[in-house]
GULOSE-78363 format. One line per field, with one value per atom (N, C-alpha, C): residue number from 1; x, y, z. Coordinates in steps of 0.2 Angstrom, whole numbers, plus 5000, padded with zeros to 4 digits. Each point is the difference from the previous one (the first is absolute). Layout:
<nodes>
fifi <- NUM|...
X <- X|...
Y <- Y|...
Z <- Z|...
</nodes>
This chain:
<nodes>
fifi <- 1|1|1|2|2|2|3|3|3|4|4|4|5|5|5|6|6|6|7|7|7|8|8|8|9|9|9|10|10|10|11|11|11|12|12|12|13|13|13|14|14|14|15|15|15|16|16|16|17|17|17|18|18|18|19|19|19|20|20|20|21|21|21|22|22|22|23|23|23|24|24|24|25|25|25|26|26|26|27|27|27|28|28|28|29|29|29|30|30|30|31|31|31|32|32|32|33|33|33|34|34|34|35|35|35|36|36|36|37|37|37|38|38|38|39|39|39|40|40|40|41|41|41|42|42|42|43|43|43|44|44|44|45|45|45|46|46|46|47|47|47|48|48|48|49|49|49|50|50|50|51|51|51|52|52|52|53|53|53|54|54|54|55|55|55|56|56|56|57|57|57|58|58|58|59|59|59|60|60|60|61|61|61|62|62|62|63|63|63|64|64|64|65|65|65|66|66|66|67|67|67|68|68|68|69|69|69|70|70|70|71|71|71|72|72|72|73|73|73|74|74|74|75|75|75|76|76|76|77|77|77|78|78|78|79|79|79|80|80|80|81|81|81|82|82|82|83|83|83|84|84|84|85|85|85|86|86|86|87|87|87|88|88|88|89|89|89|90|90|90|91|91|91|92|92|92|93|93|93|94|94|94|95|95|95|96|96|96|97|97|97|98|98|98|99|99|99|100|100|100|101|101|101|102|102|102|103|103|103|104|104|104|105|105|105|106|106|106|107|107|107|108|108|108|109|109|109|110|110|110|111|111|111|112|112|112|113|113|113|114|114|114|115|115|115|116|116|116|117|117|117|118|118|118|119|119|119|120|120|120|121|121|121|122|122|122|123|123|123|124|124|124|125|125|125|126|126|126|127|127|127|128|128|128|129|129|129|130|130|130|131|131|131|132|132|132|133|133|133|134|134|134|135|135|135|136|136|136|137|137|137|138|138|138|139|139|139|140|140|140|141|141|141|142|142|142|143|143|143|144|144|144|145|145|145|146|146|146|147|147|147|148|148|148|149|149|149|150|150|150|151|151|151|152|152|152|153|153|153|154|154|154|155|155|155|156|156|156|157|157|157|158|158|158|159|159|159|160|160|160|161|161|161|162|162|162|163|163|163|164|164|164|165|165|165|166|166|166|167|167|167|168|168|168|169|169|169|170|170|170|171|171|171|172|172|172|173|173|173|174|174|174|175|175|175|176|176|176|177|177|177|178|178|178|179|179|179|180|180|180|181|181|181|182|182|182|183|183|183|184|184|184|185|185|185|186|186|186|187|187|187|188|188|188|189|189|189|190|190|190|191|191|191|192|192|192|193|193|193|194|194|194|195|195|195|196|196|196|197|197|197|198|198|198|199|199|199|200|200|200|201|201|201|202|202|202|203|203|203|204|204|204|205|205|205|206|206|206|207|207|207|208|208|208|209|209|209|210|210|210|211|211|211|212|212|212|213|213|213|214|214|214|215|215|215|216|216|216|217|217|217|218|218|218|219|219|219|220|220|220|221|221|221|222|222|222|223|223|223|224|224|224|225|225|225|226|226|226|227|227|227|228|228|228|229|229|229|230|230|230|231|231|231|232|232|232|233|233|233|234|234|234|235|235|235|236|236|236|237|237|237|238|238|238|239|239|239|240|240|240|241|241|241|242|242|242|243|243|243|244|244|244|245|245|245|246|246|246|247|247|247|248|248|248|249|249|249|250|250|250|251|251|251|252|252|252|253|253|253|254|254|254|255|255|255|256|256|256|257|257|257|258|258|258|259|259|259|260|260|260|261|261|261|262|262|262|263|263|263|264|264|264|265|265|265|266|266|266|267|267|267|268|268|268|269|269|269|270|270|270|271|271|271|272|272|272|273|273|273|274|274|274|275|275|275|276|276|276|277|277|277|278|278|278|279|279|279|280|280|280|281|281|281|282|282|282|283|283|283|284|284|284|285|285|285|286|286|286|287|287|287|288|288|288|289|289|289|290|290|290|291|291|291|292|292|292|293|293|293|294|294|294|295|295|295|296|296|296|297|297|297|298|298|298|299|299|299|300|300|300|301|301|301|302|302|302|303|303|303|304|304|304|305|305|305|306|306|306|307|307|307|308|308|308|309|309|309|310|310|310|311|311|311|312|312|312|313|313|313|314|314|314|315|315|315|316|316|316|317|317|317|318|318|318|319|319|319|320|320|320|321|321|321|322|322|322|323|323|323|324|324|324|325|325|325|326|326|326|327|327|327|328|328|328|329|329|329|330|330|330|331|331|331|332|332|332|333|333|333|334|334|334|335|335|335|336|336|336|337|337|337|338|338|338|339|339|339|340|340|340|341|341|341|342|342|342|343|343|343|344|344|344|345|345|345|346|346|346|347|347|347|348|348|348|349|349|349|350|350|350|351|351|351|352|352|352|353|353|353|354|354|354|355|355|355|356|356|356|357|357|357|358|358|358|359|359|359|360|360|360|361|361|361|362|362|362|363|363|363|364|364|364|365|365|365|366|366|366|367|367|367|368|368|368|369|369|369|370|370|370|371|371|371|372|372|372|373|373|373|374|374|374|375|375|375|376|376|376|377|377|377|378|378|378|379|379|379|380|380|380|381|381|381|382|382|382|383|383|383|384|384|384|385|385|385|386|386|386|387|387|387|388|388|388|389|389|389|390|390|390|391|391|391|392|392|392|393|393|393
X <- 4823|5005|4998|5000|5000|5003|4998|5001|5007|5002|5005|5006|4999|5006|5002|4996|4998|5005|4998|5004|5009|5001|5005|5005|4996|5004|5002|4995|5002|5007|4999|5006|5008|4999|5005|5002|4995|5003|5003|4998|5003|5007|5001|5007|5003|4999|5004|5001|4995|5002|5006|4999|5003|5008|5000|5007|5004|4996|5006|4999|4996|5001|5005|4999|5004|5005|5008|5002|5005|5001|5004|5005|5000|5005|5007|5007|5004|5003|5005|5002|5006|5004|5007|5003|5007|5003|5001|5002|5003|4993|4993|4996|4996|5002|4998|5004|5008|5004|5000|4998|5000|4992|4994|4995|5000|5005|5001|5004|5004|5002|4998|4996|4995|4994|5000|4992|5003|5005|5006|4996|5003|5000|4994|4999|4994|5005|4997|5002|5002|5005|5002|4996|4997|4994|5003|5006|5003|5002|4995|4999|4994|4997|4989|5000|4997|4995|4998|5001|4997|4995|4993|4992|4999|5004|4998|4995|4994|4994|5000|4996|4999|4997|4995|4997|4999|4999|4999|4996|4994|4996|5004|5003|5001|4992|5003|4992|5005|4993|5000|5005|5004|5003|5008|5000|5007|5005|5005|5007|5005|5006|5003|5005|5001|5004|4997|4994|4996|4999|4998|5000|5007|5006|5006|5001|4998|5000|4997|4994|4995|5006|5004|5003|5007|5004|5007|5002|5006|5004|5004|4998|5006|4995|4996|4993|5003|5009|5000|5002|5001|5001|4993|4997|4996|5000|5005|5000|5002|5002|5002|4991|4997|4993|4997|5000|4998|5003|5007|5004|4996|4999|4996|4994|4997|4994|5003|5005|5003|4995|4998|4996|4992|4998|4991|5004|5004|4999|5007|4999|5003|5003|4995|5001|4999|5006|5000|4995|4998|4998|4993|4998|4992|4996|5001|4992|4995|4996|4994|4995|4996|4996|4996|4998|4997|5004|5006|5004|5001|5001|5000|5008|5005|5004|5001|5002|5003|5007|5001|5008|4999|5005|5002|5007|4999|5010|5000|5004|5003|5010|4999|5007|5002|5006|5002|4997|4998|4999|4993|4997|4995|4996|4996|4997|4993|5001|4993|4997|4993|4997|4993|4996|4995|4995|4995|4992|5000|4999|4996|4992|4998|4992|4996|4996|4995|4999|4999|4996|4993|4997|4993|4997|4994|4997|4998|5001|4998|4997|4994|4996|5001|4999|5004|4993|5002|4995|5003|4995|5004|4999|5007|4999|5005|4999|5006|5009|5004|5006|5001|5001|5000|5009|5003|5007|5006|5008|5002|5000|5002|4999|5005|5006|5006|4999|4999|4997|5006|5005|5006|5003|5002|5003|5006|5001|5006|5006|5005|5005|5000|4998|4999|4993|4997|4995|5001|4998|4999|4999|4995|4998|5007|5003|5007|5005|5002|5006|4994|4996|4996|5003|4999|5001|5007|5004|5008|5003|4995|5003|5000|4994|5002|5001|4997|5001|5006|5004|5007|5005|5005|5006|5006|5006|5006|5003|5003|5004|5007|5006|5008|4997|5006|5001|4999|5004|4999|4992|4998|4992|4995|5003|4994|5001|5007|5002|4996|5002|4998|4991|4996|4993|4997|4995|4997|4995|4998|4997|4994|4993|4996|5001|4997|5003|4994|4995|4994|4993|4994|4992|4997|4994|4994|4998|5000|4999|5005|5006|5006|4999|4994|4999|5007|5002|5007|4999|4991|4997|4995|5004|4996|4997|4994|4996|4999|4995|4999|4996|5002|4997|5004|5003|5004|5006|5002|5004|5007|5006|5005|5004|5008|5005|5007|5004|5006|5006|5005|5008|5004|5006|5005|5006|5008|5003|5000|5003|5001|5002|4998|5004|4998|4999|4998|5003|5005|5003|4999|5001|4998|4992|4997|4992|5001|5003|4998|5003|5004|5005|4996|4996|4997|4995|4999|4993|4994|5003|4992|4994|5003|4995|4998|5004|4998|4995|4998|4991|5002|4996|5005|4996|5002|4995|4995|4994|4998|4999|5000|4999|4995|4997|4996|5003|4996|5004|5005|5004|5004|4998|4998|4998|5007|4998|5006|4996|5005|4998|5003|4995|5002|5003|5005|5001|5003|5000|4999|5009|5006|5006|5002|5005|5001|5005|4999|5002|5010|5005|5006|4999|5004|5001|5007|5003|5007|5001|5005|5003|5002|4997|5000|5007|5002|5008|5007|4998|5006|4997|4994|4997|5000|5002|4998|4994|4999|4994|4999|4995|4997|4995|4997|4996|4993|4996|4995|4993|4994|4995|4995|4997|4993|4993|4997|4992|4996|4997|4995|4995|4997|4994|4995|5002|4995|5003|4995|5004|4996|5004|4999|5002|4997|5002|5004|5005|5002|4997|4999|4994|5007|5003|5005|5006|5006|5006|5003|5005|5004|5005|5000|5002|5002|5007|5000|4998|4998|4995|5002|4997|5002|4994|5003|4993|4997|4996|4996|5006|5004|5005|5005|5000|5006|5006|5001|5006|4996|5005|4998|5000|4994|4996|4998|4999|5000|4990|4998|4993|5000|4999|5000|4994|5002|4995|4995|4993|4993|4999|4997|4997|4993|4997|4993|5000|4997|5001|4993|5004|4995|4995|5006|5000|5003|4997|5003|4999|5004|5000|4997|5003|4999|5003|4999|5001|5007|5000|5004|5005|5005|5005|5005|5000|5005|5006|5004|5008|5000|4993|5001|5004|5003|5004|4997|5003|4996|5006|4998|5003|4996|5004|4995|4997|4993|4996|5004|5000|5002|4995|5002|4996|4999|4993|5000|5002|5005|5005|4993|5000|4996|5006|5000|5004|4998|5000|5000|5004|4999|5006|5001|5003|5003|5003|5001|5005|5004|5007|5007|5004|5005|5007|5005|5003|5006|5005|5005|5003|5007|5000|5008|4998|5003|5003|4996|4995|4998|4998|5001|5001|4998|4997|4999|4995|4999|4995|4993|4997|4994|5001|5000|5000|4994|4994|4994|4994|4995|4993|4995|4996|4996|4994|4999|4995|5003|4995|5000|5003|5004|5002|4999|5001|5000|5007|5000|5008|5000|4995|4999|4997|5002|4996|4998|4993|4999|4998|4996|4999|4996|5002|4998|4999|5006|5004|5004|5002|5005|5006|5007|5007|5003|5004|5005|5005|5005|5007|5005|5005|5007|5004|4998|5003|4994|5003|4995|5003|4998|5002|5008|5003|5008|5002|4998|5002|4996|4997|4996|4995|4996|4994|4993|4996|4995|4994|4995|4994|4998|4996|4998|5005|5008|5004|4997|5000|4997|5006|5000|5006|4997|5005|4999|5002|4995|5000|5004|5004|5005|4998|5002|4999|5006|4999|5007|5003|5006|5004|5000|4998|4998|5006|5002|5006|4996|5003|4997|5005|4998|5007|4998|5004|5001|5001|4993|4998|5001|5002|5004|5005|5005|5007|5002|5003|5003|5004|5002|5002|4999|4990|4997|5000|5003|5005|4992|5001|4996|5000|4992|5000|4998|5002|4994|4998|4994|4995|5000|5000|5000|4994|4999|4997|4993|4996|4994|4995|4998|4995|4994|4998|4994|4994|5002|4994|5003|4994|5001|4997|5004|4998|5001|4994|5003|5001|5003|5002|4995|4998|4995|5000|5004|5003|5008|5004|5004|5005|5004|5004|5006|5005|5006|5004|4998|5003|4995|4994|4996|4994|4997|4995|4994|4994|4994|4998|4997|5000|4994|4996|4994|5001|4998|5003|4994|5002|4995|5000|5004|5000|5005|4997|5004|4998|5006|4998|5000|5002|5003|5001|4999|4999|5007|5000|5004|5001|5007|5002|5005|5000|5007|5006|5006|5005|5002|4992|5001|5002|5005|5003|4996|5002|4997|5006|4997|5008|4996|5002|4996|4995|4998|4993|5002
Y <- 4861|5002|5004|5002|5007|5005|5006|5007|5003|4999|5000|4996|4995|4995|5001|5004|5000|5008|5005|5005|4997|4996|4998|4997|4997|4996|5006|5004|5005|5005|5002|5004|4995|4992|4996|5002|4998|5002|5007|5003|5009|4999|4998|5001|4995|4994|4997|5003|5003|5004|5005|5004|5006|4998|4995|4997|4998|4998|4997|5007|5004|5007|5005|5000|5005|4997|4996|4997|5008|4994|5006|5001|5008|5001|5002|4999|4998|5008|4997|5006|4999|5006|4997|5001|4996|4999|5006|5006|5006|5004|4999|5004|4997|4992|4996|5002|5001|5001|5007|5005|5007|4999|4998|4999|4998|4994|4995|5005|5004|5005|5006|5002|5006|4999|4993|4999|4998|5000|4997|5008|5005|5007|5005|4997|5005|5006|5005|5007|5006|5003|5007|5004|5004|5004|5007|5002|5003|4996|4994|4999|5002|5001|4999|5007|4999|5006|5003|5007|5006|4999|5000|4998|4992|4995|4993|5000|4996|5001|4995|5000|4994|4997|4998|4996|4999|4995|5004|4992|5001|4997|4996|4996|5000|4999|5004|5000|4996|4998|5001|5002|5000|5004|5003|5000|5001|4995|5002|4997|4998|4998|4998|5008|5001|5006|5006|5000|5006|4997|4995|4999|5002|4997|5001|5007|5006|5005|5004|4996|5002|5002|4992|5000|5001|5001|5000|5006|5005|5002|4999|4993|4999|4993|5001|4994|4994|5000|4995|4996|5002|4994|4996|4998|4996|4993|4998|4993|5003|5006|5000|5002|5003|5000|4994|4996|4993|4996|5002|4997|5002|5006|5002|4995|4995|4997|4993|4999|4992|4995|5000|4993|5000|5005|5003|5000|5004|5002|4992|4995|4995|5001|5002|5001|5009|5003|5006|5002|4995|5002|4997|5000|4997|5005|5008|5002|5001|5003|4998|5006|5003|5005|4998|5005|4997|5000|4998|4998|5007|5001|5008|4996|5006|5001|5005|4999|5003|5002|5005|5002|5002|4997|4999|5004|5005|5001|4999|4996|4999|5002|5006|5002|5002|5001|5002|4998|4992|4996|5001|4997|4999|4993|4997|4994|5000|4998|5000|4992|5001|4993|4999|4996|4999|4999|5005|5001|4991|5000|4993|5002|5005|5001|4993|4999|4996|5002|4995|5003|5000|5004|5003|4992|4997|4994|5003|4997|5001|4994|5001|4997|4996|4994|4997|4999|5001|5001|4996|4994|4999|5006|5001|5005|4999|5003|5001|5004|4996|5005|5003|5007|5006|5001|4999|5000|4994|5000|4994|4998|4994|4997|5002|5001|5005|5006|5005|5005|5004|4997|5002|5007|5006|5007|4998|5003|5000|5005|4999|5004|5008|4998|5005|5000|5006|5001|4995|4996|4994|5004|5005|5002|5003|5001|5007|4994|4993|4997|4992|4998|4994|5003|5004|4998|4997|5005|4998|4991|4997|4993|4995|5001|4996|5003|5007|5002|5004|5000|5004|4995|4999|4997|5003|4998|5005|4993|5001|4993|5004|4997|5003|4999|5003|5002|4993|4995|4993|4998|4999|4999|5002|5007|5005|4999|4999|4999|4994|4994|4994|4999|5003|5002|4998|4994|5001|5005|5001|5005|4998|5004|4998|5003|4996|5002|4999|4997|5002|4998|5002|4998|4999|5001|4996|5005|4998|5005|5007|4999|5004|5006|4999|5007|5000|5006|5002|5001|5001|5002|4993|4996|4995|5001|4995|5002|4992|5001|4993|4996|4993|4995|5000|5004|5000|4994|4998|4995|5004|4998|5002|4996|5003|4995|5005|4995|5004|4996|5004|4998|5000|4996|5002|5005|4997|5004|4999|5004|4998|4996|4995|4994|4994|4995|4993|4998|4998|5000|5003|5005|5005|4997|5001|4999|4995|4995|4993|5001|5004|5000|5003|5005|5003|4997|4999|4994|5003|5007|5003|4996|5000|4999|4990|4998|4993|4999|4994|4997|4996|5000|4994|4995|4995|4993|4997|4999|4997|5006|5006|5004|5007|4999|5005|5006|5005|5005|5004|5001|5007|5006|5003|5010|5002|5006|5004|5008|5003|5007|5005|5003|5005|5007|5000|5008|5004|5006|5007|4997|5005|5001|5003|4997|5001|5009|5002|5005|5000|5002|5001|5001|5000|5003|4999|5007|5002|5003|4998|5002|5008|5007|5005|5003|4995|5000|4999|4994|4999|4998|5001|4997|4996|4993|4992|4998|4996|4999|4994|5001|4995|4995|5000|4996|5004|4996|5003|4998|5006|4999|5000|4990|5000|4997|5007|5000|4994|4997|4995|5003|5001|5000|4996|4995|4995|4993|4995|4993|4995|4995|4995|4993|4994|4995|4996|4996|4998|4994|5000|4994|4993|5003|4996|5005|4995|5003|5001|5004|5002|4995|4998|4997|5001|4995|5000|4995|5003|4994|5001|4997|5001|5002|5006|5004|4995|5003|4996|5000|5007|5000|4996|4995|4996|5003|5006|5003|5001|4999|5002|5004|5002|5007|4998|5006|4999|5001|4997|5000|5004|5003|5005|4996|5003|4999|4999|4998|5002|5003|5004|5002|5003|4999|5003|5007|5004|5007|4999|4999|4999|5006|5005|5006|5007|5004|5008|5005|5002|5008|5005|4999|5004|4995|5005|4998|4998|4994|4992|5004|5000|5002|4995|5002|4993|5005|4996|5001|5001|4999|4999|4993|5000|4995|4994|4994|4995|4999|4998|4998|4994|4995|4997|5005|4995|5002|5001|5003|5002|5000|4995|5001|5005|5001|5007|4999|5004|4999|5000|4997|5001|5001|5006|5004|5003|4999|5003|5007|5005|5005|5003|4995|5004|5005|5009|5003|5000|5000|5000|5004|5001|5004|4996|5000|4997|4998|4995|4999|5002|5004|5001|5007|5004|5005|5002|5003|4998|5008|5001|5008|4998|5005|4999|5007|4999|5004|4997|5005|4999|4999|4994|4998|5003|5000|5002|5001|5004|5001|4997|4993|4999|5005|4997|5006|5002|5001|5003|5008|5001|5009|5003|4994|5002|5003|5005|5005|4999|4999|5002|4993|4999|4994|5003|4996|5005|4994|4999|4996|4994|4992|4994|5000|5002|5001|4996|4997|4993|5004|4998|5001|4997|4997|4997|5001|4996|5002|4996|5003|4998|4994|4997|4996|4993|4995|4993|4995|4993|4996|4999|5001|5000|5004|5006|5005|5000|4995|4998|5003|5004|5000|4995|4999|4994|5002|4997|5002|5004|5005|5003|5005|5003|5003|5005|5005|5008|5004|5006|5004|5007|5004|5008|5003|5003|5004|5009|5000|5006|5004|5009|5002|5000|5004|5001|5007|4999|5006|5007|5006|5002|5007|5003|5006|5005|5005|5006|5007|5004|5007|5003|5002|5005|5007|5003|5008|5002|4999|5005|5003|4996|5000|5001|5005|5005|4995|4993|4997|4994|5001|4995|4994|4996|4993|4995|4993|4996|4996|4998|4998|4993|4995|4994|4998|4999|5001|4989|5002|4990|4997|4994|4997|4998|5001|5000|4995|4994|4995|5004|4995|5002|4995|4995|4994|4994|4996|4992|4997|4993|4995|4992|4996|4993|4997|4996|4997|4993|4998|4994|4995|5001|4997|4999|4995|5001|4994|5003|4997|5001|4995|5001|5007|5004|5007|5007|4998|5007|4996|5005|4997|5005|4999|5004|5001|5008|5001|5006|5001|5002|5006|5008|5005|4997|5004|4999|5007|5002|5009|5004|5005|5005|5006|5005|5008|5005|4996|5002|4997|5002|4995|4995|4994|4996|4999|5003|4997|4996|4999|4996|5002|4997|5003|5002|4999|5000|4996|5002|4994|4999|4991|4997|4997|5001|4996|4997|4997|4995|5006|4998|5005|5001
Z <- 5069|5005|5003|5007|5004|4996|5002|4996|5002|5006|5005|4998|4997|4998|4994|4995|4992|5002|5006|5001|5001|5004|5003|4995|4994|4996|4994|4998|4996|5004|5008|5001|4999|5002|5000|4992|4995|4993|4998|5002|5000|5002|5005|5005|4997|4997|4996|4993|4996|4993|5004|5004|5002|5001|5004|5003|4992|4995|4995|4995|5001|4994|5005|5005|5003|5006|4997|5006|5003|5006|5006|4995|4999|5001|5001|4999|5003|5005|5006|5004|5000|4999|4999|5006|5000|5005|5006|4994|5003|5002|4998|5003|5006|5000|5007|5006|4996|5008|5002|4995|5003|5006|4995|5005|5006|5001|5006|5004|4998|5004|5003|4996|5003|5004|4999|5004|5006|5001|5008|5004|4998|5003|4997|4994|4998|4996|4998|4995|5002|5000|5006|4997|5004|5001|4994|4999|4993|4997|4998|4991|4998|5005|4998|4996|4996|5000|5003|4999|5005|5002|4993|5003|4998|5003|5000|5006|4993|5006|5005|5006|5006|4995|4999|4997|4990|4997|4993|4997|4998|4997|4992|4998|4995|4993|4995|4995|4994|4996|4993|4996|4996|4997|5003|5006|5004|4996|5002|4998|5006|4998|5006|5000|4995|4999|5005|4998|5002|5008|5001|5009|5004|4997|5002|5000|4996|5001|5005|5001|5007|5006|5000|5008|4999|4994|5001|4996|5003|4994|4994|4999|4997|4998|4994|4997|4998|4998|4996|5007|5006|5005|5003|4996|5000|5006|4997|5003|5009|5002|5008|5001|4996|5003|5002|4995|4999|5007|5001|5006|5007|5000|5007|5003|4996|5003|4996|4999|4997|5000|5009|5002|4997|4997|4997|4995|4996|4992|4998|4998|4998|4993|4997|4994|4995|5002|4999|4993|4995|4993|5002|5005|5003|5002|4999|5004|4998|5002|4996|5002|4997|5001|5005|5007|5005|5006|5000|5003|5004|5007|5003|5004|4998|5004|5007|5002|5008|5002|5002|5000|5006|5004|5008|5000|5007|5000|5005|5003|5007|4998|5006|5002|4991|4999|4995|4992|5001|4994|4997|4998|4995|4998|5000|5000|4997|4993|4995|5001|5002|5003|4995|4998|4997|5005|5000|5006|5001|5005|5001|5004|4998|5001|4996|5003|4997|4994|4994|4993|5002|4996|4999|4996|5002|4996|4994|4996|4991|4999|4997|4998|4992|4998|4995|4995|4993|4997|4994|4996|4992|4994|4998|4994|4996|4994|4994|5002|5002|5002|4994|5002|4999|4997|5006|5001|5000|4999|5002|5007|4999|5008|5005|4998|5001|5003|5006|5001|5002|5002|5002|4997|5005|4998|4996|4992|4996|5003|4998|5002|4995|4994|4997|4996|4998|4995|4995|5000|4994|4992|5002|4990|4999|5004|4996|4997|5003|4996|4997|5001|4997|4992|4995|4995|4997|5007|4995|5004|5003|5002|4995|4996|4995|4992|4999|4995|4999|5003|4997|5002|4996|5001|4998|5001|5000|4997|4993|4996|4999|4998|4999|4992|4996|4993|4998|5001|4995|5001|5006|5001|4992|5002|4996|4994|4998|4991|4998|5006|4998|5000|5002|5001|4996|4998|4994|4998|4994|4998|4995|5001|4996|4993|4994|4994|4996|5000|4996|5001|5001|5001|4996|5002|4996|4994|4992|4997|4999|5001|5001|5003|5005|5005|5003|5002|5005|5007|5001|5006|5003|5006|5003|5007|5000|5007|5002|5004|5005|4996|4999|4997|4991|5001|4990|4999|4998|4998|4997|5001|5000|4998|4997|4998|5004|5002|5002|4998|5001|4999|5005|5002|5003|4996|5002|4994|4992|4999|4992|4998|4994|4998|5003|4994|5004|5005|5001|5003|5008|4999|5009|5000|4995|5002|5006|4999|5003|5006|5000|5007|5007|5000|5003|5005|5004|5001|5005|4999|5000|4997|4993|4997|4995|5006|5000|5003|4998|5001|5007|5004|5007|4999|4997|4999|5008|4999|5007|5004|5001|5002|5000|4995|4997|4997|4999|4998|5003|4998|5005|5000|5007|4999|5000|4994|5000|5001|5003|5001|4991|5000|4994|5003|4998|5001|4994|5002|4996|5000|4994|5001|5005|5003|5008|5002|5005|5000|5003|4998|5004|5007|5003|5008|5000|5001|5000|5006|5003|5006|5000|5004|4999|4999|5006|5003|4995|4997|4995|4994|4997|4993|5000|5005|4998|4998|4995|4999|5006|5006|5001|5001|4993|4998|4996|4999|4996|5003|5001|5004|4994|5001|4997|5002|4998|5001|4996|5004|4996|4997|4993|4998|4999|5001|5001|5002|4996|5002|4993|5000|4994|5003|4994|5002|4994|5001|4996|4997|4994|4995|4997|4996|4998|4997|5002|5003|4992|5001|4993|4996|4993|4998|4992|4999|4993|4995|4995|4995|4993|4996|4994|4996|4997|4996|4993|4997|4993|4995|5000|4995|5001|5005|5003|5003|5002|5002|5010|5004|5008|5001|5003|5004|5007|5002|5008|5001|5004|5002|5008|4998|5008|5004|5006|5005|5001|5003|5000|5008|4999|5006|4999|5007|5002|5004|5000|5004|5004|5008|5003|5004|5001|5003|4995|5001|4995|5006|5005|5001|4996|4994|4996|4992|4995|4991|5002|4997|5000|4994|4999|4994|4997|4993|4997|5003|5002|5002|5010|5001|5007|5003|5004|5005|5003|5000|5005|5005|5007|5002|5006|5004|5004|5006|5000|5005|5008|5003|5007|5004|5008|5003|5005|5001|5005|5006|5002|5007|5006|5004|5006|5005|5003|5004|5006|5005|5007|5001|5001|5000|5005|5005|5006|5000|5002|4998|5005|4998|5006|4995|5004|5000|4995|4994|4998|5005|5002|5003|5000|4992|4999|4998|4999|4995|4992|4999|4993|4999|4994|4997|4992|4996|4995|4995|4995|4996|4997|5000|4994|4993|4997|4995|4995|5003|4997|5002|4999|5004|4995|5003|4996|4998|4993|4997|4993|4996|4993|5002|4998|5000|5006|5006|5008|5001|5001|5002|5009|5005|5005|5004|5005|5003|5008|4999|5008|5005|5006|5003|4997|5001|4997|4994|4997|4992|5001|4995|4999|4997|5002|4996|5002|4995|4998|5001|5004|5005|4995|4999|4998|5005|5003|5005|5000|5001|5001|5003|4999|5004|5000|4996|5000|5006|5000|5004|5008|5000|5007|5002|4995|5001|5001|5003|5002|5002|4997|5002|5008|5000|5006|5003|4997|5001|5000|5005|5000|5000|4993|4998|5000|5004|4999|4995|4997|4994|5002|4995|5000|4996|5000|4993|4999|4994|4995|5002|5003|5002|4993|5004|4995|4999|4993|5000|5000|5006|5000|4998|4999|5000|5008|5002|5006|4998|5000|4998|5004|5006|5006|5000|4997|4998|4993|5001|4994|4995|5000|4997|4999|5004|4994|5000|5005|5000|5000|4997|4999|5008|5001|5006|4998|5004|4998|5008|4999|5004|5003|5006|5002|4999|4999|4999|5006|4998|5007|4998|5007|4998|5000|4995|4995|5002|5003|5002|4998|5001|5001|4995|4997|4997|5001|4999|5002|4994|4999|4994|5000|4993|5000|4996|4996|4994|4999|5000|4997|4995|4997|4994|5001|4996|4999|5002|4995|5000|5002|5001|5000|5006|5003|5002|5001|5003|5000|5007|5002|5005|5001|5004|5001|5005|4998|5005|5004|5006|5006|5003|5001|5001|4998|4999|4994|5004|4997|5002|4994|4996|4993|4994|4994|4995|5000|4997|4998|4994|4997|4992|4999|4994|4998|5002|5003|5003|5006|5006|5005|5004|5005|5003|5005|5004|5005|5004|5006|5006|5004|5006|5005|5005|5002|5004|5006
</nodes>
């Protein structure tokens, strides 16, 4: 077989693999409608960023948010930036390093297009691939949110109380590690032990993978005190070997035989009392920034991190609004500083003054649960803390 044909077959195989591994991300009807509307006339010059570049070459490490910030005063209006060039950029999720963006002004409107210059000749040679096949530019810095896509989960109070727990390890050890065999139980009592399906073996389907969580942290609404759920952080993974059951003890009494699990992964030492939940699949989302279509306001429940009081750029915060309030992945929200109370010392009566809330930055929602959501801070003026407000951008 000739070298050229081998290379062609290799490229076809790579393309097929890429298509399977990286399916086309969906484009919402609202994004497409906005793009089609803007594509007909371009974007008003008043909406362009003051120093929008005439030409920009997309570089590795760029994000859609950063590119949108270069061209638009309101970066969350990325669908409109895509709509500037609907004919060429058919999918806003697929912008690649090396592409050149060209800004053209016509009257009071602007159009963004891909450069049509002939690309340079590139010589290909066999080599080991050192990067993913899909090299499209992400919307957000992947490293900032990656741990939260599968390793953090929010469960309600009932699910938290019903979660099975590790009750014993080898040689009566209380600290366990990767490769150890351990034993787990559901609710106390023989009847309840059989009611939870998390510890029931799946016949014919192989071992069930479970996430190991430290005791979850309660999340409460700063405004109402309502319990919004429990935040569970995975510290490892285990596989279910044998399910929990009730059996006869040597003395003839009925006894509970705990489930058997093998620890597959441990980010830190696993402890007796740690809880088990079904392994959640890693969410493959592509985040297109956009403003909520309805009015949204709420408060910061928590700043992620142990003993962290203030959040800065590219840190994660928990919001007291979620799916039931209309929040969705990609929503951009404005952060506000809490209103401070000061004393007017220039007045003899020294009255108390309440300063207005000032805009403090922007954040984007990247994961949504029923009553809470997680957001990444993208722009910030001052530190963000628990209780700070957020509104539409």
